[in-house]
TORRO-362442 format. One line per field, with one value per residue (C-alpha): x, y, z. Coordinates in steps of 0.001 Angstrom, whole numbers. Each point is the difference from the previous one (the first is absolute). Layout:
BEGIN
x <- (X:...)
y <- (Y:...)
z <- (Z:...)
% end
This chain:
BEGIN
x <- (-28312:-116:2722:-1564:2946:730:3314:2622:3630:1996:3450:1329:3472:1119:-123:-1893:-3449:-1868:-3760:-2556:-2936:-2312:-2718:2592:947:44:-700:3290:-1066:-1508:2938:2524:-2086:74:3773:430:-2129:2026:3294:-1219:-416:2623:2778:-653:3115:-1621:-3231:-487:-3275:-876:-3555:710:1281:-2467:2841:1576:3634:796:3523:39:2204:957:-453:-3721:-1903:-2286:-2987:970:362:-3371:-1532:1411:-1273:-3398:-45:18:-3680:445:848:-3117:-2050:1080:-1115:3448:-851:661:3466:1050:3527:868:2310:2798:1423:-1552:2420:-2212:1218:-2597:-1156:644:3534:2634:3026:2416:2717:2704:-1729:-223:3701:842:-1999:1676:3435:-833:-1172:3271:2066:-1960:632:3733:215:-1641:2474:3002:-1202:-834:-3694:569:-528:-1938:-885:-2498:3051:2626:-1893:-1083:3507:1651:-2342:421:3739:445:-1921:2224:3116:-1100:-690:3385:2042:-1966:64:-2644:-732:-2779:-1683:-2598:939:1273:-3228:-1984:2117:-253:-3794:-389:2155:-1986:-3345:816:1193:-3278:-2139:1900:323:-3431:-626:3409:-411:-3432:1389:2860:-2348:-2517:292:1385:-2610:-844:1469:-2457:-948:1915:2710)
y <- (-38512:3720:2231:2393:2384:1144:1583:-1895:594:-3062:1363:3306:1338:3634:1305:-2940:-1510:-2730:336:-2564:1560:-2926:1807:730:-3643:-560:3669:1045:3405:1151:-1330:1857:3188:-166:-592:3096:2080:-1254:822:3614:366:2007:-2079:-3046:-1316:-2848:-1974:-3312:-1821:-3581:-845:-3729:234:2780:1930:3430:496:3550:1280:3273:2312:-2060:3093:-186:-1958:-2810:1978:2984:-2247:-1659:3462:1056:-3192:746:3143:-2042:92:-2897:-2318:1046:-625:-3651:-288:383:1718:-2699:-1246:-3420:-854:-3620:-1405:-959:1805:3344:2080:2664:264:-42:3467:1376:1161:192:-2253:-150:2621:-2607:-1011:3637:512:-3150:1281:3420:-1648:-2186:3067:1817:-3078:-299:3665:-433:-3124:1862:2865:-2348:-1963:3152:-928:-3457:-2096:209:-2342:-1791:-1379:14:-2036:-2834:4:-353:-2842:-1916:701:-1322:-3142:-541:647:-2657:-2430:562:-100:-2876:1770:-886:1567:1343:1874:-1521:-2174:1735:-667:1979:3104:-449:-416:3052:2030:-964:349:3418:1171:-1129:1624:3298:450:-1090:3142:-124:-3707:616:2820:-2266:-2853:2153:-306:3070:2302:-857:2267:2267:-1221:1723:1201)
z <- (-6921:-806:1355:2532:-324:-3555:1080:1980:875:-1025:793:1321:730:167:-3550:-1534:409:-1877:63:-1038:-1863:-615:-2033:-2709:-609:-3770:-822:-1623:-1346:3302:1998:-2169:159:3810:-35:-2187:2393:2967:-1790:-287:3784:1916:1556:-2198:-1741:-1948:-216:-1804:-352:-810:-1019:136:3595:895:1583:14:1044:1070:596:1917:2027:3094:2176:-787:2627:-1023:1309:-2167:-3035:564:427:-3377:-1602:1539:-2107:-3214:-937:-2429:2912:1896:-3134:149:3622:1524:3262:2583:861:1222:1116:-724:2696:306:-3032:910:1974:1568:3596:2779:918:-3494:813:-2701:-297:2933:177:-701:-3242:-1118:755:-1965:-2994:225:147:-2999:-1957:801:-946:-3246:-799:726:-2181:-2896:412:104:-3026:-2006:-31:-1538:3139:3218:2836:-2279:-1805:2736:2634:-2349:-1522:3394:1019:-3266:-61:3523:-970:-3038:2085:2501:-2867:-1639:3199:1540:3341:2554:3294:2151:-2854:-2360:-2945:-3192:-1916:2602:-610:-3761:180:2267:-2364:-3084:1762:1461:-3429:-1589:2697:181:-3762:-1271:-2052:-1711:-769:-1538:-2166:-1113:-921:-1876:-3762:-1746:-1533:-3590:-2654:-1761:-3486:-2745:2424)
% end
């Protein structure tokens, strides 16, 4: 059955959205070209594309509303060329609130607090650590502490904390992990 909507929102949180772009499935060159065009838009921090998953992940300034972001993406002529002019939100993972309002005030305050805590942790660690390392480390460390001390209680089992720590590290540090796993560039012949 053909997809009536070539563009769909698969997941959205402030500062990050994953779009499904079905017409680009299997078209690696076009998908990467669109990602590069999206990266050049104002307020975009990163854009990654996957032709095999027919998706585009966009990381942007969390102060930008989803409507503003979609408006900017609408300005990418290459997307329109591929028929991306209708939008479908796939429930339940789509988090567009009814009425088109932004996230609740409490969520914005939580994000602001996390950004300030992240900035403070970078300052304290002289730029070598931030919450992307601290939070997973605390979760995994607490799991290991529970394993070693054999202490139980009302909190989840030690393996849950360890799994959350490792999973959150992998999710929050995807770009650094990819760079680490990439093979080193080949030396130039004769050099």
